[in-house]
N, C-alpha and C positions, 0 to 999 in steps of 0.2 A: 598478400593482401586478402585473397580469398579465404585463407585459413583464419586470419584475424576476424573477418566478417562472420565466419562460421561460429567461432567462440563467442563473439558478441551476441549472436542469435540465441545461444544458450542462456545468456544472462538477461535477455529481454530488456534492452536499454530504455525503452519507453516506460516500462513498468518501474524500473529502478528510480526514475525521476520522481515518480509518485511517492516512493519511499523517502526521498529527500524531503518532500513536502510534509511527511509525518514528523520528521525530526524538527523542522522549522516551526511547525504548529505547536508541538509539545513545548518547545523552547519559548514561544510567545505566550502560551497559556500560563506558564509559571513566572511571567514577568521578565523574560529574557531581553526584550527590547530595551527596557529601561536599564537593565544591567549592562548592556553593551555600551551605554553612554553614561555609566555611573562612575564610581570611584576606582574600580579595577576593571576597566573594559578589556584589557589584554587577556585576562584570565578567561573571560566569557567568550570572547571571539575565538580563542584557541579551543575552548570546549566545543563550541558550535562547529568548528571546522573538523575536529576529530570525530565528532558524532556523525557529521555528514559523510565523511569517508567510511565510517563504520557501517552505516546503513547501505552504502553502495556494495560493500562486500557481503553483508549478511543477506540482502535481498537477492543479489546476483547469484551467490552461491546456492541459496535455497531453491531458486527456480531452475538452476542448472541441474541440481540433484533430482528435481522433479522429472526432467527429461531422461536422466540416467535410469531412474526406477521405472519409467514408462517406455523404455527403449523397445521392448518386444511388442507392446500394444501399439506404439506409434508406427512400427513397421507395417502394421495392417491399416491403421486409421489415418496416420499422418506421416506417410513415407518421405515427405519433403523436409522434415525436421533434420537438424544437423547430424544426429547420431544414426538414425536408420538410413539416411541418404548416403552415409559413408564420409561425410565432410569432416567429421570428428570421430576418432576412435574412442571407444568407451573408457579406455584406460586414461587417456589424456583429458577426457571430460571429467573424470573423477579427480584427477590432479588439479585441474583448473577450478572446479567447484570447491574443493577442499582449501585451496589457497585463498579463495575469496572469503570463505567462512572464517578461517583462522585469522586472516587479515582484518576482518570486521571486528572480531573479538579483541584483537590486539589494539586496534584503534580506539575502541570503546574504553579499554582499560587505562588508556592514557588520561582519561577524564577523571575517573574515580573507580574504586573497587566495586561500587554499586553499579556503575555503568558496565563494567566488564562482566559482572555476574548476570546482569540482565541480557547482555549480548549472548552469553552462553545459553540462557533460557530460550531466547529467540531461536538460536541455532538448533537446539534440541527439538523444540516444537515444530520447526520447519522440516526437519528430517523425519520426525514422527508422521507429519502430514504426508510428506512425499512417499514414504514407504508403506504407510498403512492407513492413516487418518482419512485420506481423500476417498477411500472406499467405504467409509462408514456413513450411513445416511444422516445420523444425528450428530455424532461427535466430529465428523469431518468439517462441516462449516464452522463449528465452534473452534476447532483446532486451528483452522486457517485464520479465523478472526483474532485468535489469541496472539498470533504472530504480529498482526498489525497493531493490536493494542499494545503489545510489548514495544513496538517501534515508536509509537507515540510517547510512551512512558520513557523510552530511551532519550528522546529529546528533552524530556523534563529533568533528566538526571544532571543536566548542566547546572541546575540549581535544585538539588535533590531534597533540600529542606522543605520544598513546597509540594512534593509529590503527595504527601499525606492529605493535603488540602484539595488537590485537583485530580487524584487518581481516577475518580469516577468518570471523567471525560473519556477515558480509554474504552468505556463500554460502547461508545458510539462507533468507532472503527470496528470493534468486534462484531456488532450487529450488522454493519454495512458490508463487511467482507463475508460474513455468513450469508447475507442476501445474494451477493455476487456468486458465491460458491454454489448456492442452491440453483440460481438461474442457469449457471454454466452446465448443469447436468444434462441438458438436452442439446448441447452444442454440436454433438456428432449425429445423433439420431432423431432429435426433435421430440415432440409429443410429451412435454413435461409440464402440463398446465398447472398442476398443484404446486410444483416447485416455483414456477413463475409467479403465481399468486402469493405464495409465501414471501418471495422476494419483494413484491410490491408492498405488502403489509409492513415489512421491515423498513423499506424506503420511506413510507409515509410516517412511520414512528420516528425515524431519524429526523425527518423534516420538522416535525412538531417539537422534538427535543431540542433541536438547534434554535428554534424560535424562542423556546422557553429560556434557554441559557442566555441568549442575547438580551432578552427583557430583564432577566434577573441581574446580570453582571454589568450591563451597559445602560439600563434605564432609558432615559430620553435619547441616548446616543445609539440605541439599538438599530436605528435606520442604517448605520454603517454596514450592517450585516446584509442588508437587503440585496445589493447588486450581486454579491457572491451567491446568495441563496437562490436568487432567480436564475442565474446562470447554471447552477447545479441542477435545478429542476428541469430546465430546458434540455440539459444534456442527458439526464437519465430516464425521465419519464416517457417521452415519445417513443424511443426505440423499445422500451419494455412493453408499452401498450401494444405495439405492432407484433412483438413476439408472443404476447399472450393471445392475441386474436388469431394468428395463423400457425403458431408453434412450429415454424420451419427452422431447421438448423442454422441457416444463413442469418436469419433475423435474430435468433437467440445469440449467435456469435456477435452480432452488432450490439446487442444489449449488454453483453458481457464486456466488450471492448469499451463501450461508452461508460460503463460503471467503473472500470479500472482507471481510465483517464480522468474521470470526474472526481477521483480521490483527491486530486490536487485542489479542485474547487471546494470540496468538502473541508479540506484542511484549511484553506483560506477563510472559509466561513467560520470555522471553529476559532481560528486565530483572531479574527475580527470581533467575534463574540466576547472575547476576553481582553483583547489588547488594542482594539480599534482598527481603523481602516488601513493604516500603513503596513503592518505585518501581513495583512490580507493581500495587499497589492504585491508585496515582495514574493509571497508564495504563488500568487496567480501568474507571476512572470515565468514560472516554471512550465505553465500549460503549453505555450507555443513550442517549447523545446520538446516536451513529451509528444505533442501532436506531430511534430516534424519527424521524430524518431519512429513513431507508430506507422508512418508511411514507408519507412525503410525496413523496419523489423517487425515481426509478428508480436502481437500483444498477448495472444492466448496460444 
């Protein structure tokens, strides 16, 4: 059981749940909710299930490879992690992470060739980030954001005819993950005020963008977005303001953790901006699961 727990730590279970929210939001944005109860519901239920399993593998494998590439650094800065602590040998970590990534691609390919190709794209971008991108001050945040954008688009491939109409929504998770990546740079040593302020600017831009999308797509029904948007703001802004004020590693870590978990709320907000309150509620139901897992497994 201890070994199983160690491998689960590599995959960051609380974070993986946020990836599921990406898929569900992308599915809702392209009209997936109506398709689930339309003429061929079986086809779309099956697609949604396959894509959900796909993101479990893609995200879990991506973050596991992050620990693999960081093994030497973690031995100094985070010796409690599974690989430097000796809980998982690096060979088996590579086998585990590879299995997850390949499984994610295979699951996506069950939906369509487009889904499979996008899963390959996500895998490549995740590995580039793990091995090199995260060390680049400008490309790194964009690289990580592209993985999340791809994940939202992956959810859209359940009805890929609509991707051309809604692809631009994927710019929001790109900006959001870029913000979290910037904020996280002071998680170990602190003193990264410029990066924290950059993250704040991106957060504010995303908030305004979501409001605009809700008004444009829902009109008088835009109020359905409000509960999710308020919860999102309550989750991300207070810890970030504290981190900006004091620039302490512990507070920056809390801001990063809040940002990661709040991805579920952001996805619920996006889903409700396009498809109403019900898909938002379905996605927000993932939040307590992620919060519970965050108490058991590290988020960063």
